[in-house]
Structures are given as structure tokens and as C-alpha cells.
C-alpha positions as CSV (number, residue, x, y, z in Angstrom):
1,M,-18.1,-26.1,76.7
2,A,-17.0,-22.5,76.7
3,Y,-19.4,-19.7,77.5
4,V,-20.1,-17.0,74.9
5,I,-21.4,-13.4,75.2
6,T,-24.4,-12.6,73.0
7,D,-25.6,-9.5,71.3
8,A,-27.5,-8.5,74.5
9,C,-24.2,-7.4,76.0
10,M,-24.2,-3.7,77.0
11,K,-20.5,-3.6,77.8
12,C,-20.9,-3.0,81.6
13,G,-17.8,-5.1,82.4
14,T,-19.3,-7.1,85.2
15,C,-18.4,-10.4,83.5
16,A,-14.8,-9.4,83.2
17,D,-14.6,-8.6,86.9
18,A,-16.2,-11.9,87.8
19,C,-14.0,-14.1,85.7
20,P,-11.4,-15.8,88.0
21,L,-9.1,-16.4,85.0
22,G,-9.2,-12.9,83.6
23,I,-9.9,-14.1,80.1
24,I,-12.8,-11.8,79.2
25,T,-11.7,-8.7,77.3
26,E,-13.6,-5.7,75.9
27,G,-14.4,-6.1,72.2
28,E,-15.6,-3.5,69.8
29,D,-19.4,-4.0,70.5
30,R,-19.4,-6.4,73.4
31,Y,-17.1,-8.2,75.8
32,V,-15.4,-11.4,74.5
33,I,-14.5,-14.7,76.2
34,N,-11.3,-16.5,75.1
35,A,-12.9,-19.9,74.3
36,D,-9.6,-21.7,74.3
37,E,-9.0,-20.7,78.0
38,C,-12.5,-20.8,79.3
39,V,-13.0,-23.6,81.9
40,S,-16.8,-23.3,81.9
41,C,-17.1,-22.3,85.6
42,G,-20.1,-20.0,84.9
43,S,-18.9,-17.2,87.1
44,C,-19.4,-14.7,84.3
45,A,-22.9,-16.0,83.4
46,G,-24.0,-15.7,87.0
47,A,-22.7,-12.2,87.3
48,C,-24.2,-10.8,84.1
49,P,-27.2,-8.5,85.0
50,L,-28.6,-8.9,81.5
51,G,-28.3,-12.7,81.1
52,A,-26.2,-12.1,78.0
53,I,-23.8,-15.0,78.6
54,E,-24.7,-18.6,77.7
55,E,-23.0,-21.9,77.1
56,G,-21.7,-22.1,73.6
């Protein structure tokens, strides 16, 4: 199951840097994970200092 970024995102970009596939992009009010390409590795969730990423 793909991960999702919640409203708690403060757009620091740590998740995008941690993603080994480079599928996290900056959205208007938070970063966004491309669910079709996410392999659920959890790298982004582990890197997020706010805990704003969870399994969707």
C-alpha cells in the first residue's frame, strides 16, 4: 500500500530527499507521493521529522 503525506506536512523536503525512486514532488500546500509508483519502502516516513507520512 502506498504512503500518503498528511496535512501535518510543513514542506521541508526531507521526504523527497529520502525517496530512492524520486517520486515525491512539491505540491501547493504539501509534498505529494505518486501512489502509482510508490513501492511502500517507508524511507520517506522514516525521514519525516513531523511524522506526517503514513500508509494509505
